C-alpha positions as CSV (number, residue, x, y, z in Angstrom):
1,X,37.6,-28.1,3.1
2,X,39.2,-24.6,3.2
3,X,40.1,-23.6,6.7
4,X,40.0,-19.9,7.5
5,X,39.0,-19.7,11.2
6,X,39.7,-21.8,14.3
7,X,36.0,-22.8,14.1
8,X,36.5,-24.2,10.6
9,X,39.6,-26.1,11.9
10,X,37.6,-27.6,14.8
11,X,34.8,-28.6,12.5
12,X,37.3,-30.4,10.2
13,X,38.7,-32.3,13.2
14,X,35.2,-33.2,14.5
15,X,34.1,-34.4,11.1
16,X,37.2,-36.6,10.6
17,X,36.9,-38.0,14.1
18,X,33.2,-38.9,13.6
19,X,33.9,-40.3,10.1
20,X,36.4,-42.7,11.8
21,X,33.9,-43.7,14.5
22,X,36.0,-42.3,17.3
23,X,34.8,-40.7,20.5
24,X,36.5,-37.7,21.8
25,X,38.1,-39.8,24.5
26,X,39.4,-42.4,22.0
27,X,40.9,-39.6,19.8
28,X,42.5,-38.0,22.8
29,X,44.1,-41.2,24.0
30,X,45.4,-42.0,20.5
31,X,46.8,-38.5,20.0
32,X,48.2,-38.3,23.5
33,X,46.2,-35.2,24.4
34,X,43.5,-34.6,27.0
35,X,39.8,-35.1,26.2
36,X,39.1,-31.5,27.3
37,X,41.7,-30.3,24.7
38,X,39.8,-32.2,22.0
39,X,36.5,-30.7,23.2
40,X,38.1,-27.2,23.0
41,X,39.8,-27.6,19.7
42,X,36.6,-29.0,18.1
43,X,34.8,-25.9,19.5
44,X,37.2,-23.6,17.7
45,X,39.7,-22.8,20.4
46,X,41.8,-20.0,18.9
47,X,45.1,-21.0,20.5
48,X,46.6,-24.5,20.6
49,X,50.1,-26.0,20.8
50,X,51.3,-26.8,17.3
51,X,52.7,-30.2,18.4
52,X,49.4,-31.3,19.8
53,X,47.6,-30.1,16.6
54,X,50.0,-32.0,14.4
55,X,49.7,-35.2,16.5
56,X,45.9,-35.0,16.4
57,X,45.9,-34.5,12.6
58,X,48.3,-37.4,12.2
59,X,46.1,-39.6,14.3
60,X,43.1,-38.8,12.1
61,X,45.3,-39.4,9.0
62,X,44.9,-35.7,8.0
63,X,47.6,-33.5,6.6
64,X,48.2,-29.8,6.7
65,X,48.9,-28.1,3.4
66,X,49.6,-24.4,2.9
67,X,49.2,-22.4,-0.3
68,X,49.6,-18.8,-1.0
69,X,50.8,-16.4,-3.7
70,X,52.1,-14.1,-0.9
71,X,54.9,-16.6,-0.2
72,X,58.1,-15.4,-1.9
73,X,59.1,-18.9,-3.0
74,X,55.8,-19.5,-4.7
75,X,55.8,-16.0,-6.4
76,X,59.3,-16.4,-7.7
77,X,59.1,-20.0,-9.0
78,X,55.5,-20.3,-9.7
79,X,55.6,-23.7,-8.0
80,X,54.0,-24.6,-4.7
81,X,56.3,-25.2,-1.7
82,X,57.4,-28.8,-1.4
83,X,55.1,-31.0,0.6
84,X,56.2,-31.5,4.2
85,X,56.8,-35.0,5.6
86,X,54.4,-34.8,8.6
87,X,55.6,-38.1,10.0
88,X,59.2,-36.8,10.0
89,X,58.1,-33.7,11.8
90,X,56.2,-35.8,14.4
91,X,59.2,-38.2,14.9
92,X,61.5,-35.2,15.4
93,X,59.1,-33.7,17.9
94,X,58.8,-37.0,19.8
95,X,62.6,-37.3,20.0
96,X,63.0,-33.8,21.4
97,X,60.1,-34.0,23.9
98,X,61.5,-37.1,25.7
């Protein structure tokens, strides 16, 4: 699914949550966020803390990939940017937030 708006992003999260048979409360608990935050992000909340977004995506076994010809590294090499290790990012975030 191509995500272009916060509403698209919220819809993607809702579909993934429902496909996994999770309630909003179960997802919130597993991602260490509040249920109200899940409600808001699924409704297309335009601003959200990146760490919370990444934890929620990881909980749903989703990844975030960016593409774009406007990125100098892509334009110069013709290759996409290397994939990011989301687990490493989350682990680093957990270490710094303790």
